[in-house]
C-alpha positions in Angstrom: 136.2 16.1 -24.2 137.9 13.1 -22.5 136.2 9.7 -22.5 135.7 10.1 -18.8 133.4 13.0 -19.4 131.2 11.1 -21.9 127.7 9.9 -20.9 128.2 6.2 -21.4 125.2 3.8 -21.5 124.9 0.1 -21.8 123.9 -1.2 -25.2 120.4 -2.8 -25.4 122.2 -5.7 -27.1 124.4 -6.5 -24.1 123.6 -9.6 -22.1 121.4 -9.4 -19.0 123.7 -11.6 -17.0 126.5 -9.0 -17.0 128.7 -11.0 -19.4 128.4 -9.2 -22.7 128.7 -5.6 -21.7 129.1 -3.0 -24.4 128.8 0.6 -23.6 128.2 3.5 -26.0 128.5 7.2 -25.8 127.2 9.6 -28.4 128.6 13.1 -29.3 128.0 15.4 -32.2 131.2 14.2 -33.9 131.3 10.5 -33.1 129.9 7.4 -31.5 132.2 5.8 -28.9 132.1 2.1 -28.0 133.9 0.3 -25.1 134.0 -3.0 -23.2 132.7 -2.2 -19.8 134.3 -5.3 -18.3 137.8 -4.1 -19.2 137.9 -0.3 -19.3 141.7 -0.3 -19.5 141.4 -1.3 -23.1 141.1 1.5 -25.7 137.6 2.5 -26.8 136.5 2.7 -30.5 135.4 6.0 -32.0 133.3 5.9 -35.2 132.1 8.9 -37.2 128.3 9.4 -37.4 128.2 8.6 -41.1 130.2 5.4 -40.6 128.0 4.4 -37.6 124.9 4.9 -39.7 126.2 2.6 -42.4 127.3 0.0 -39.9 123.8 0.1 -38.2 122.2 -0.2 -41.6 124.3 -3.3 -42.4 123.5 -4.9 -39.0 119.8 -4.2 -39.4 119.8 -6.2 -42.7 121.2 -9.3 -41.0 
């Protein structure tokens, strides 16, 4: 599956003024993250287990 085929959605943590736009797409294998202001930059793909650990860490902060 190419990233163009992914169902991207704006993160709830993105700013409402259109300035901090992070988009996320979820598949069975990975979580994809990209900067919606500059889609020419590469996206980041993280495995589900790594994403869960990351979110657990963020939730503690």
